[in-house]
C-alpha positions in Angstrom: -37.1 -23.4 4.6 -36.6 -22.5 0.9 -33.6 -23.4 -0.9 -31.2 -20.5 -1.7 -32.5 -20.1 -5.3 -36.1 -19.3 -3.8 -34.9 -16.8 -1.4 -35.1 -13.2 -2.5 -31.5 -11.8 -3.0 -30.1 -9.6 -0.4 -29.8 -5.9 -1.4 -26.5 -4.1 -1.7 -25.1 -2.9 1.5 -26.6 0.0 2.8 -24.5 1.3 5.8 -20.9 2.4 6.3 -20.3 -0.7 8.3 -21.6 -3.2 5.8 -19.6 -1.6 3.0 -16.5 -1.8 5.2 -17.2 -5.4 6.0 -17.5 -6.2 2.4 -13.9 -4.9 1.6 -12.5 -8.1 3.3 -15.1 -10.5 1.9 -14.8 -12.6 -1.2 -17.7 -12.5 -3.9 -19.6 -15.5 -5.2 -16.6 -16.1 -7.6 -14.2 -16.2 -4.6 -12.6 -12.9 -5.5 -11.8 -10.2 -3.2 -12.7 -6.5 -4.3 -10.7 -4.5 -6.6 -9.8 -2.0 -3.8 -8.5 -4.6 -1.7 -6.5 -6.3 -4.3 -4.9 -2.7 -5.1 -3.8 -2.5 -1.3 -1.9 -5.7 -1.7 -0.4 -4.8 -5.0 0.7 -1.3 -3.6 2.0 -3.1 -0.6 4.3 -5.4 -2.8 5.4 -2.4 -5.1 6.2 -0.2 -2.2 8.3 -3.1 -0.6 10.5 -3.3 -3.8 10.8 0.3 -4.2 11.7 0.8 -0.6 14.4 -2.1 -0.9 16.0 -0.4 -3.8 16.0 2.8 -2.3 17.6 1.6 0.8 19.7 -1.1 -0.7 21.4 0.5 -3.8 23.0 3.4 -2.2 24.1 1.1 0.6 25.6 -1.5 -1.7 27.7 1.2 -3.8 28.9 2.6 -0.3 29.8 -0.6 1.2 31.6 -1.8 -1.9 33.5 1.5 -1.9 34.3 1.3 1.7 35.5 -2.3 1.2 37.8 -1.2 -1.7 39.4 1.7 0.1 39.9 -0.3 3.3 41.5 -3.4 1.7 44.3 -1.7 -0.4 46.9 -3.0 2.0 45.4 -6.6 2.1 46.6 -9.5 -0.3 44.3 -11.1 -2.6 45.1 -14.3 -4.5 44.1 -12.3 -7.8 41.9 -9.5 -9.1 38.8 -11.7 -9.2 39.0 -12.4 -5.6 39.2 -8.9 -4.7 36.3 -8.1 -6.8 34.2 -10.8 -5.4 34.9 -10.0 -1.9 34.0 -6.2 -2.6 30.7 -7.4 -4.2 29.9 -9.8 -1.3 30.5 -6.6 1.2 28.1 -4.7 -0.9 25.4 -7.4 -1.2 25.5 -7.8 2.6 24.7 -4.0 2.9 22.0 -4.2 0.1 20.2 -6.9 2.1 20.5 -5.3 5.4 19.6 -1.7 4.5 17.2 -2.9 1.7 15.3 -4.7 4.2 15.1 -1.9 6.6 13.7 0.4 4.2 11.6 -2.1 2.6 9.2 -3.3 5.4 8.8 0.5 6.5 7.8 1.8 3.2 5.5 -1.1 2.7 4.0 -0.7 6.0 3.5 3.2 5.6 1.6 2.6 2.2 -0.3 -0.2 3.4 -1.6 1.6 6.5 -2.2 4.7 4.4 -4.1 2.7 1.6 -6.2 0.7 4.3 -7.3 3.9 6.0 -8.2 5.8 2.9 -9.9 2.9 1.4 -11.9 2.1 4.5 -12.9 5.9 4.8 -14.0 5.9 1.2 -16.1 2.7 1.6 -17.6 3.8 4.9 -18.5 7.3 3.7 -19.4 6.0 0.2 -17.3 8.7 -1.5 -13.7 9.3 -2.7 -12.5 12.7 -1.4 -9.1 14.5 -0.8 -10.3 14.6 2.9 -10.1 10.8 3.1 -6.5 10.8 1.8 -5.4 13.7 4.0 -6.8 12.0 6.9 -5.1 8.8 6.0 -1.8 10.4 5.6 -2.1 12.3 8.9 -3.1 9.2 10.7 -0.4 7.0 9.3 2.4 9.7 9.6 1.5 10.1 13.3 1.4 6.5 13.8 4.9 6.2 12.5 6.3 9.1 14.6 4.5 8.3 17.8 7.4 7.0 19.4 9.3 10.1 19.2 7.0 11.8 21.7 4.5 14.6 21.1 6.8 16.6 18.7 7.2 13.4 16.6 3.5 12.9 16.6 2.9 16.5 15.3 5.7 16.1 12.9 4.4 12.8 11.5 0.8 14.5 11.4 2.0 17.3 9.1 4.2 15.0 7.1 1.5 12.5 6.4 -1.0 15.2 5.5 1.5 16.8 3.1 1.9 13.4 1.5 -1.5 12.3 1.5 -3.1 15.3 -0.2 -1.0 15.2 -3.5 -1.2 11.2 -3.5 -4.9 11.4 -3.1 -5.2 14.2 -5.8 -3.2 12.1 -8.1 -5.5 9.0 -7.6 -8.7 11.1 -8.0 -7.4 12.5 -11.2 -6.6 8.9 -12.6 -10.0 7.8 -11.5 -11.5 10.6 -13.1 -9.8 10.0 -16.5 -11.1 6.4 -16.2 -14.7 7.9 -16.0 -15.6 6.8 -12.5 -14.3 6.2 -9.2 -13.7 2.8 -7.7 -16.4 3.4 -5.4 -18.8 4.5 -8.2 -17.9 1.5 -10.1 -18.3 -0.8 -7.4 -21.8 0.6 -6.6 -22.8 0.5 -10.1 -21.7 -3.1 -10.4 -23.3 -4.2 -7.2 -26.6 -2.4 -8.5 -26.6 -4.4 -11.7 -25.8 -7.8 -10.0 -28.8 -7.1 -7.8 -30.9 -6.2 -10.4 -30.0 -9.2 -12.3 -30.4 -11.6 -9.5 -33.7 -10.1 -8.7 -34.9 -10.6 -12.4 -33.7 -14.2 -12.1 -35.5 -14.5 -8.8 
């Protein structure tokens, strides 16, 4: 058959499923789409934020508890006492930090994957996508608590998703176009350029 340079270039994806599939595929420059990279960046940031949120108070509390509990103990010197208090704090920082870190990262990642997938599938960014993603993620996280937990998670997730989505939409509006619009425009331009070369 004809070589790749003689084949007519493939048009941009038309259906929701095609757009969804494209989210997880690299382009000819071996790069993932911007939305997909943003999901990874947000997961990392959420993990760090969760770790600090869980770890810092735990560190301070464990250090204080150690100091309060060790008044009767004999230490070789002040430095030894301070070091032991720090170690107790650090152990707590790692343990509680990790507990929060993976939970916050997982929550943010699931929320972003669902809202990005909905936007790609429906080919538009809307508050509804974020509300649905929030409701889904919240329900998923509280599912193990039975029906009541499920309902609570649903409400909590929706309440988080709407302002988060609103904020993202405002930021995109300030940038002049949504990621979805930018992507469609770039796809169209690339396709037209390839057609012209063909």
